[in-house]
MARSE-316107 format. One record per atom (N, C-alpha, C): residue number from 1; atom name; z, x, y. Coordinates in pm, 1 decimal. Layout:
BEGIN
<NUM; "CA"; <Z; X; Y>>
...
//
This chain:
BEGIN
<1; "N"; <-7156.5; -6524.2; -47.6>>
<1; "CA"; <-7019.2; -6579.1; -54.4>>
<1; "C"; <-6923.9; -6502.5; 12.1>>
<2; "N"; <-6835.8; -6545.4; 102.7>>
<2; "CA"; <-6766.8; -6464.2; 189.8>>
<2; "C"; <-6663.1; -6397.0; 76.0>>
<3; "N"; <-6621.1; -6275.2; 135.8>>
<3; "CA"; <-6527.6; -6174.2; 52.5>>
<3; "C"; <-6399.0; -6236.2; 38.1>>
<4; "N"; <-6336.3; -6279.5; 163.2>>
<4; "CA"; <-6186.4; -6337.6; 148.0>>
<4; "C"; <-6204.1; -6471.9; 185.5>>
<5; "N"; <-6118.2; -6559.0; 115.4>>
<5; "CA"; <-6106.7; -6683.9; 133.3>>
<5; "C"; <-5947.1; -6698.9; 205.6>>
<6; "N"; <-5947.6; -6773.0; 318.4>>
<6; "CA"; <-5828.9; -6756.8; 397.1>>
<6; "C"; <-5739.9; -6920.1; 399.9>>
<7; "N"; <-5625.4; -6908.9; 412.2>>
<7; "CA"; <-5564.0; -7042.5; 403.5>>
<7; "C"; <-5645.5; -7143.6; 511.4>>
<8; "N"; <-5611.2; -7277.2; 493.4>>
<8; "CA"; <-5703.2; -7351.4; 565.9>>
<8; "C"; <-5648.6; -7341.1; 712.1>>
<9; "N"; <-5523.2; -7327.9; 751.1>>
<9; "CA"; <-5481.8; -7310.0; 897.5>>
<9; "C"; <-5558.4; -7187.1; 954.6>>
<10; "N"; <-5573.4; -7082.1; 892.2>>
<10; "CA"; <-5645.6; -6979.1; 953.3>>
<10; "C"; <-5771.8; -7013.3; 981.1>>
<11; "N"; <-5861.5; -7097.6; 912.9>>
<11; "CA"; <-5981.3; -7128.6; 941.1>>
<11; "C"; <-5998.7; -7223.3; 1061.6>>
<12; "N"; <-5888.3; -7309.0; 1061.6>>
<12; "CA"; <-5867.6; -7388.2; 1196.3>>
<12; "C"; <-5856.9; -7296.8; 1320.9>>
<13; "N"; <-5799.0; -7211.5; 1317.2>>
<13; "CA"; <-5774.4; -7113.6; 1406.3>>
<13; "C"; <-5907.4; -7039.1; 1446.3>>
<14; "N"; <-5967.9; -6992.5; 1342.9>>
<14; "CA"; <-6091.2; -6935.5; 1378.2>>
<14; "C"; <-6209.9; -7019.0; 1417.5>>
<15; "N"; <-6211.7; -7162.4; 1380.1>>
<15; "CA"; <-6290.8; -7240.4; 1438.9>>
<15; "C"; <-6254.7; -7286.8; 1592.1>>
<16; "N"; <-6153.8; -7277.0; 1625.5>>
<16; "CA"; <-6097.4; -7307.7; 1761.0>>
<16; "C"; <-6143.1; -7211.3; 1857.2>>
<17; "N"; <-6115.1; -7068.6; 1808.6>>
<17; "CA"; <-6161.2; -6939.4; 1881.3>>
<17; "C"; <-6346.9; -6946.6; 1887.1>>
<18; "N"; <-6392.4; -6975.9; 1787.6>>
<18; "CA"; <-6533.5; -7013.9; 1774.8>>
<18; "C"; <-6582.4; -7077.6; 1915.5>>
<19; "N"; <-6508.4; -7196.7; 1938.9>>
<19; "CA"; <-6540.6; -7257.4; 2067.4>>
<19; "C"; <-6527.0; -7220.0; 2213.6>>
<20; "N"; <-6468.2; -7069.6; 2185.9>>
<20; "CA"; <-6469.9; -7017.8; 2330.0>>
<20; "C"; <-6331.3; -6945.9; 2314.8>>
<21; "N"; <-6307.2; -6853.0; 2404.7>>
<21; "CA"; <-6167.1; -6766.2; 2417.5>>
<21; "C"; <-6052.7; -6854.6; 2448.5>>
<22; "N"; <-5956.1; -6829.2; 2351.0>>
<22; "CA"; <-5828.2; -6910.4; 2374.9>>
<22; "C"; <-5698.0; -6813.6; 2379.9>>
<23; "N"; <-5611.5; -6883.9; 2451.7>>
<23; "CA"; <-5468.4; -6814.2; 2464.2>>
<23; "C"; <-5404.7; -6843.2; 2341.7>>
<24; "N"; <-5301.4; -6777.1; 2316.1>>
<24; "CA"; <-5192.5; -6804.7; 2214.6>>
<24; "C"; <-5129.9; -6945.3; 2260.3>>
<25; "N"; <-5092.5; -6972.5; 2374.4>>
<25; "CA"; <-5051.0; -7123.0; 2402.6>>
<25; "C"; <-5146.3; -7253.0; 2375.4>>
<26; "N"; <-5295.8; -7191.9; 2410.3>>
<26; "CA"; <-5399.5; -7297.7; 2388.9>>
<26; "C"; <-5420.5; -7307.9; 2247.4>>
<27; "N"; <-5421.8; -7203.2; 2152.2>>
<27; "CA"; <-5434.6; -7224.3; 2005.0>>
<27; "C"; <-5294.2; -7304.0; 1942.6>>
<28; "N"; <-5189.3; -7285.0; 2010.0>>
<28; "CA"; <-5085.3; -7359.1; 1958.6>>
<28; "C"; <-5090.5; -7496.8; 1995.2>>
<29; "N"; <-5157.6; -7535.1; 2100.5>>
<29; "CA"; <-5167.0; -7672.8; 2142.2>>
<29; "C"; <-5261.9; -7745.6; 2077.0>>
<30; "N"; <-5366.9; -7684.1; 2023.7>>
<30; "CA"; <-5504.1; -7737.2; 1987.5>>
<30; "C"; <-5488.6; -7725.9; 1839.2>>
<31; "N"; <-5403.6; -7649.4; 1760.4>>
<31; "CA"; <-5395.9; -7649.4; 1620.7>>
<31; "C"; <-5262.2; -7704.7; 1570.8>>
<32; "N"; <-5170.7; -7716.2; 1648.0>>
<32; "CA"; <-5027.6; -7777.9; 1626.0>>
<32; "C"; <-4939.4; -7692.1; 1524.6>>
<33; "N"; <-4994.0; -7554.6; 1512.6>>
<33; "CA"; <-4907.3; -7475.7; 1423.6>>
<33; "C"; <-4797.5; -7423.9; 1502.2>>
<34; "N"; <-4680.4; -7364.4; 1416.5>>
<34; "CA"; <-4561.2; -7321.9; 1474.2>>
<34; "C"; <-4593.9; -7195.6; 1493.1>>
<35; "N"; <-4522.4; -7119.8; 1588.8>>
<35; "CA"; <-4531.3; -6982.0; 1632.4>>
<35; "C"; <-4566.3; -6895.5; 1525.7>>
<36; "N"; <-4476.4; -6861.8; 1441.8>>
<36; "CA"; <-4476.5; -6796.7; 1320.5>>
<36; "C"; <-4609.5; -6798.0; 1240.4>>
<37; "N"; <-4678.9; -6936.1; 1215.3>>
<37; "CA"; <-4782.4; -6943.1; 1130.2>>
<37; "C"; <-4906.9; -6902.7; 1199.3>>
<38; "N"; <-4880.3; -6914.0; 1341.6>>
<38; "CA"; <-5019.5; -6897.1; 1427.3>>
<38; "C"; <-5003.2; -6735.3; 1442.5>>
<39; "N"; <-4903.5; -6668.3; 1469.4>>
<39; "CA"; <-4899.1; -6535.0; 1471.9>>
<39; "C"; <-4946.1; -6472.9; 1361.4>>
<40; "N"; <-4908.5; -6515.2; 1245.9>>
<40; "CA"; <-4961.1; -6465.8; 1117.7>>
<40; "C"; <-5105.1; -6479.6; 1082.9>>
<41; "N"; <-5174.2; -6600.7; 1129.7>>
<41; "CA"; <-5311.7; -6608.4; 1102.3>>
<41; "C"; <-5387.2; -6517.7; 1214.9>>
<42; "N"; <-5332.5; -6509.3; 1344.0>>
<42; "CA"; <-5404.2; -6438.7; 1448.6>>
<42; "C"; <-5404.2; -6296.3; 1399.7>>
<43; "N"; <-5307.0; -6241.3; 1351.0>>
<43; "CA"; <-5269.2; -6079.7; 1307.5>>
<43; "C"; <-5345.7; -6068.4; 1193.3>>
<44; "N"; <-5364.8; -6144.4; 1082.9>>
<44; "CA"; <-5452.4; -6114.6; 993.1>>
<44; "C"; <-5597.0; -6119.8; 1020.0>>
<45; "N"; <-5645.0; -6248.8; 1099.5>>
<45; "CA"; <-5812.0; -6245.7; 1134.1>>
<45; "C"; <-5827.6; -6112.2; 1231.6>>
<46; "N"; <-5750.9; -6061.1; 1317.3>>
<46; "CA"; <-5763.2; -5937.9; 1393.9>>
<46; "C"; <-5767.1; -5820.7; 1288.9>>
<47; "N"; <-5685.5; -5795.5; 1192.7>>
<47; "CA"; <-5672.7; -5671.4; 1105.6>>
<47; "C"; <-5819.9; -5692.0; 1037.7>>
<48; "N"; <-5858.1; -5815.1; 992.7>>
<48; "CA"; <-5988.4; -5829.3; 916.9>>
<48; "C"; <-6111.4; -5827.7; 1015.8>>
<49; "N"; <-6088.0; -5805.4; 1119.9>>
<49; "CA"; <-6182.7; -5794.2; 1220.8>>
<49; "C"; <-6292.0; -5917.6; 1238.0>>
<50; "N"; <-6238.9; -6028.4; 1237.1>>
<50; "CA"; <-6271.2; -6159.9; 1258.3>>
<50; "C"; <-6273.6; -6206.9; 1414.2>>
<51; "N"; <-6147.0; -6167.8; 1489.7>>
<51; "CA"; <-6124.7; -6193.5; 1600.1>>
<51; "C"; <-6091.6; -6050.6; 1686.1>>
<52; "N"; <-6094.9; -6062.9; 1804.1>>
<52; "CA"; <-6033.4; -5959.3; 1864.5>>
<52; "C"; <-5941.6; -6014.6; 1997.9>>
<53; "N"; <-5841.3; -5932.6; 2051.6>>
<53; "CA"; <-5775.5; -5972.9; 2140.2>>
<53; "C"; <-5843.8; -5923.9; 2277.7>>
<54; "N"; <-5853.2; -5998.0; 2390.9>>
<54; "CA"; <-5914.7; -5929.2; 2507.3>>
<54; "C"; <-5809.2; -5983.3; 2618.4>>
<55; "N"; <-5806.5; -5897.5; 2717.3>>
<55; "CA"; <-5715.2; -5914.1; 2852.8>>
<55; "C"; <-5592.2; -5856.8; 2802.3>>
<56; "N"; <-5477.4; -5882.3; 2910.1>>
<56; "CA"; <-5359.8; -5840.1; 2888.9>>
<56; "C"; <-5253.6; -5924.6; 2952.5>>
<57; "N"; <-5123.2; -5934.0; 2901.5>>
<57; "CA"; <-5029.0; -6010.8; 2937.9>>
<57; "C"; <-5050.6; -6163.1; 2985.9>>
<58; "N"; <-5049.5; -6221.8; 3076.4>>
<58; "CA"; <-5082.9; -6364.3; 3116.0>>
<58; "C"; <-5225.3; -6385.4; 3075.5>>
<59; "N"; <-5319.5; -6305.9; 3088.5>>
<59; "CA"; <-5456.4; -6294.8; 3066.8>>
<59; "C"; <-5513.5; -6281.7; 2918.7>>
<60; "N"; <-5417.3; -6265.1; 2834.5>>
<60; "CA"; <-5447.9; -6240.6; 2714.0>>
<60; "C"; <-5527.6; -6346.0; 2629.1>>
<61; "N"; <-5631.6; -6341.9; 2550.7>>
<61; "CA"; <-5696.8; -6436.2; 2490.8>>
<61; "C"; <-5754.3; -6392.1; 2368.4>>
<62; "N"; <-5808.3; -6455.1; 2293.7>>
<62; "CA"; <-5864.4; -6413.5; 2164.0>>
<62; "C"; <-6015.0; -6445.4; 2173.3>>
<63; "N"; <-6092.4; -6380.8; 2100.4>>
<63; "CA"; <-6242.2; -6388.5; 2098.0>>
<63; "C"; <-6296.3; -6359.5; 1951.0>>
<64; "N"; <-6374.0; -6448.7; 1908.7>>
<64; "CA"; <-6443.2; -6439.6; 1784.0>>
<64; "C"; <-6534.7; -6327.5; 1787.5>>
<65; "N"; <-6552.4; -6237.9; 1672.9>>
<65; "CA"; <-6656.1; -6122.1; 1682.7>>
<65; "C"; <-6772.5; -6183.7; 1585.5>>
<66; "N"; <-6875.6; -6086.5; 1585.2>>
<66; "CA"; <-6977.4; -6117.7; 1532.6>>
<66; "C"; <-6958.7; -6129.2; 1368.9>>
<67; "N"; <-6865.3; -6049.9; 1324.6>>
<67; "CA"; <-6825.5; -6067.5; 1182.6>>
<67; "C"; <-6737.8; -6193.5; 1145.9>>
<68; "N"; <-6658.2; -6233.6; 1232.9>>
<68; "CA"; <-6608.2; -6389.9; 1238.1>>
<68; "C"; <-6714.4; -6467.7; 1240.4>>
<69; "N"; <-6820.3; -6478.4; 1313.9>>
<69; "CA"; <-6923.2; -6576.0; 1316.8>>
<69; "C"; <-7003.5; -6586.4; 1183.1>>
<70; "N"; <-7018.9; -6451.0; 1123.8>>
<70; "CA"; <-7104.8; -6445.4; 1011.0>>
<70; "C"; <-7013.6; -6503.9; 903.6>>
<71; "N"; <-6870.7; -6484.5; 887.2>>
<71; "CA"; <-6795.7; -6540.5; 805.7>>
<71; "C"; <-6797.3; -6695.0; 797.2>>
<72; "N"; <-6801.6; -6768.8; 940.1>>
<72; "CA"; <-6808.1; -6905.0; 908.0>>
<72; "C"; <-6931.7; -6968.7; 888.3>>
<73; "N"; <-7036.2; -6877.5; 915.4>>
<73; "CA"; <-7165.8; -6913.0; 869.6>>
<73; "C"; <-7198.3; -6920.5; 725.3>>
<74; "N"; <-7133.7; -6801.9; 652.5>>
<74; "CA"; <-7132.9; -6810.0; 508.2>>
<74; "C"; <-7071.9; -6916.8; 432.6>>
<75; "N"; <-6925.9; -6958.7; 506.6>>
<75; "CA"; <-6870.6; -7067.2; 456.7>>
<75; "C"; <-6954.7; -7210.1; 462.8>>
<76; "N"; <-7010.1; -7200.2; 575.1>>
<76; "CA"; <-7077.3; -7335.4; 595.7>>
<76; "C"; <-7177.5; -7352.3; 496.9>>
<77; "N"; <-7255.0; -7235.7; 465.8>>
<77; "CA"; <-7369.6; -7233.9; 356.0>>
<77; "C"; <-7340.5; -7259.5; 234.5>>
<78; "N"; <-7210.3; -7213.1; 211.2>>
<78; "CA"; <-7137.4; -7236.8; 65.1>>
<78; "C"; <-7110.5; -7363.4; 44.3>>
<79; "N"; <-7041.2; -7451.2; 157.0>>
<79; "CA"; <-7007.2; -7577.7; 144.8>>
<79; "C"; <-7146.3; -7670.9; 115.3>>
<80; "N"; <-7235.1; -7639.4; 202.7>>
<80; "CA"; <-7364.0; -7716.1; 173.2>>
<80; "C"; <-7458.4; -7681.5; 77.3>>
<81; "N"; <-7420.9; -7596.7; -5.5>>
<81; "CA"; <-7502.8; -7562.4; -123.3>>
<81; "C"; <-7491.8; -7646.2; -217.5>>
//
């Protein structure tokens, strides 16, 4: 079972990033979250090691980590159990 359970909008962000690297703007468009909610979700997911920021400035994107993939896998197994 996953160690931490996150609010559903955090999981929406993580699932979007799982599909491929995304910029802040792309994530806002796809998740429809306001700037503050998205910023908090990205910050928490980074601090917990589930995503990482790559690039700089206009090229800055977010990428899922192996820990993030494992977290989603555990959630899916828990839901399907």
